[in-house]
N, C-alpha and C positions, 0 to 999 in steps of 0.2 A: 080272451082273458079280461076280467074286469080291470079297470084302471087302478084301483086300490091294490089288487094282487100284483099287477105289473110293477107298480112302484115299489112295493115291498120286496119283490124279487130283485129288482135292480139295486136297491139300497144294500142288499145282503150279498151282492156278488163279490167274490174274491178273485184276484188275479195273482197266480203264483203264491197263494197263501198270504198275500199282503193286500189288505183292503186299500183302495186308492183314496187319496184325499178328496177327490170329487164325490165319490159315493158316500164316504163318511160324512162329508160336509152336508150333502143333501139329506142324509138320514137324520143328522142332528137338527138341521133346520126344519125338517118336516115335523119333528117331534115338538120343537120349541113353538112353532107357529100353529100346531095342531091341525096341519093340513089333512091328516088322515080322517078328520071328522066330517069333511064335506060330503054331500050326497048329490045324486043326479038332479034333484030339483033345484039346487043352487048353482048349477053349472051350465055353461053355454059353450058350444063348439063351433068354430068357423072352419069350413072346408074350402081349400083353395087348390084345385087341380090335384097334384100328387102330395099335398101336405095338408096339415090341419093344426089348429091351435085350440087348446082347451083352457077356458078361464072359469075358475070356480071360486065361490066365496068360502072363507074359513072364519073362525072366531076372531082372527087378527088381521091378516092381509090376504089379498087375492092369490090364488094359485095360477101360475102360467106354465103350461106344459106343451111342448111341440111334438108333433107326430109326423111320420112319413109313411106313405102308402106303399106296401110291398106285397105282391101276390094277393091283392084284394083286401088286405088287412092293414090297419093303422098301427104302427109300432112307434114306441118312444124314440124321438130323434135325439139321441144322446150327443151326437156331434154338434148340433146346433145348441143344445142345452149346455154343453161344455164351453162353447164359445161365448154364450150369453153370460156365463158365470165369470168370464174374463180371467180364468186361471192361467191360460196360455194364449198369447195373442199372435196373430200373423206377423205383426210388426217385430216382435221379439225374435221369431224364427227367421225372418228376413234379415235382421241384423246379424244373427249368427252366421247365416249363409254369406253375407257380404264380408264379414270378417274372414271367413274361410277363403273367399276369393282373393282378398288382399294378401293372404299368406300363401297363395298358390295351391291350396288344397281343393282342386276342382271337383274331385269325386265326393268329398264331404259336402261341398257347397251344393252340388247337384242333388244330394239326398235331402238337405234342408229346404232347398227351393221347391222340391217336389211335395214335401209335407205342407209347406205354406200354400202352394198352388191348389192343393186338394181342399183347402178351406174355402175356396170361392163359392162352391155350391151351398154349403150350410150358411155362410154369411148372406148369400142372396135370399135364402129362405127366411132368415131373420129380418132382413129389410122388408121383404114382401109381407110377411105375416105379422111382424111386431111393430113396424114403423108405418108402413103405408096403409095398414088396416085402420080405418077411422076410429073404431071402438077401442082396439087394443092400444093404439097409439096414444090414447089419453092416459094410459096407465104407466107407460114407459117414460122416464124422465128425459128431458132434452139433452142432458149430458150423455146419457147412455146411448141415445139415438146417434149422436155425433160420433161416439166411440165406435159403434158398429159400422157406420159408414166409412170411417177412416180405416178400420181394420180390413174391410172389404177391398179398399183401394190398395192396401199393402199386399193383400193376397194376389191381386191382379198384377201388381208390380213384380211379385215373385215369379208369376207365370211368364211374364215378359223376360225377366232375367234368365229364367231357365231356358227359354227358347233361344235367346242370344248366346248363352253359354254352350248349348248343344251345337248351334250353328258354327260357333268359333272353333269348337273341338273338331267338327267335321272338316271345316276348311283348313284345319291344321295339317290334314293329310296332304302332303305335297304332290303336285301333279307328276313329278318324276317317279313317285312310287307306282302310280298307275301305269306309266310308260314302261317301267321296269317289268311289271307283270305282263304287259302286252309283248314285250320283247322276248320274255321266256316262252310264252305260248306261241309266238310267231316262229321262234326257232324250232319248236316242236312240229309245227305245221310244215316247215321246210323239210324236216327229216321225213315226214310222211310223204311229201311230194317226191322225194328222191328215192324212197323205197316203197313204192305203191303196193307191191305184191305182199308186203308184210301186213298191210292194213286193209287190203281190198275186201276181205270177207268179215271184217269186224263190225259189230253193231255200234250204235251210238254210245251205249254205256261203256263198252270196252275202249273205244277211242277216247272218251272222256277221261278214263282212268290213266291214260298215258300223259295227258296234260296235268292231272293231279300229281303224278309222280314227280314231274319236273318242278311244279310249283312248291311241293313239299320239300324238295331239295334245298330251296331257298328260304321258305317260310316255316321250316321246322314243324311240320305236322299241322299247321294251321289252315291248310287248304283242304276242304272237304267237299264231298259230292252228295247230292240229294239231301241238302240241309234245309230245314224249315226256317223261313224268314218272312215275317209279316203275313202275307196271304197264301203262301204256298211253299213248295220245296224247290230250291234253286239247284241247277245242275252243278255249278261250281261256286264256292264261296270261300274267300280268303278273309280271315278274321284275326285281328290282333288286339289284345287288351280290350276285349268286348266291343271292338269297333270294326265295322265291315269295311275292308279296304277295297274289295272287288267282288262283283257278282256277275256271273255269265250264264247264258243259256246255250246249249248245244243242240243244233238241228241239222237235218239233211235238207238240201234244197228241194222244195216241192212246189215252187211257183211263188208269185208275188203275194197272193192271198195268205199263204202259209207264213211267209216272212212277216207280213203285217200282223198276223195273229201272234207271232213269236215276240214282236216288239211290245204288243199289249201285255202279253204274259210276263215278260221281263219287268215292265214297269209296275205290274200288279204285285210283284214280289218285293219291290223296293219301297222303303219309306222315304220321307223327304230328306233324310240324312244320307241316304245311299246315292251318291253322285258319281260313282265309278262303276259303270256298267259296260257289258260287251255281249255280242252274239257271235258264237263260233259256228260258222255255216259250212257244212261239209257237202261237197258236190262231186258225184261220181259220173256226171255226164261227160261224154267224150268231147262234145262241142261246148266247151266252157264259156266261150265268148258270148254265144247266144243266150 
């Protein structure tokens, strides 16, 4: 699609029948500055890996437009364009998140920190394309360059705060919660040992179900089997308030190599926040000591 057509389409976009201030402002500015009058002969484009910047002459001031490369095509980089207009800054979003933290509203703070963190990439594109580029850098004022650099740092600070907040929420799970789950499942294992004929012919899935029944008696239906988490489906997952309390894999003993593979499998299902893990190992061998 020609650049002129793409700009025209973008300026006329409606979201829920309410044109945003950004699109309206861009449309009005383009008309005032007669940006729609430039042609390819008066334009130059710098391509930098997965992004590009278009600079074109107009009857009044230069046009500066950012693009990102997706599926082989260069599309208007509205996120970077939005940040460059400074309508909403990472520092403002970070301040809102910090205020939410002070008030103990961790979930709200997490959402705002995520928004600010997601601005790192477009800010980095702005720095690379509009500040470090020797030609484009001559057009951008020193004040605006400093603003972009500062906002990038605020976005990075938001990412660090988000990481620390998630870590603190995870460590808030007391160790005795983990030990409580292990006690419940250990008691179930003792029942199996004392009544072997009841479980002798059951497969892994059916044995697992007995553990889930016991766990759900305590955790009110929050213990599930074959639940997707990160890179696969876990055999047992206990979750509360969208937080994983416990993840376990169930396996029959088939030698040291199989056990090593099970450990890798379990770790592959866990994110860095999942620190309460276990393996339930079933052994039908008569000579258990060996």
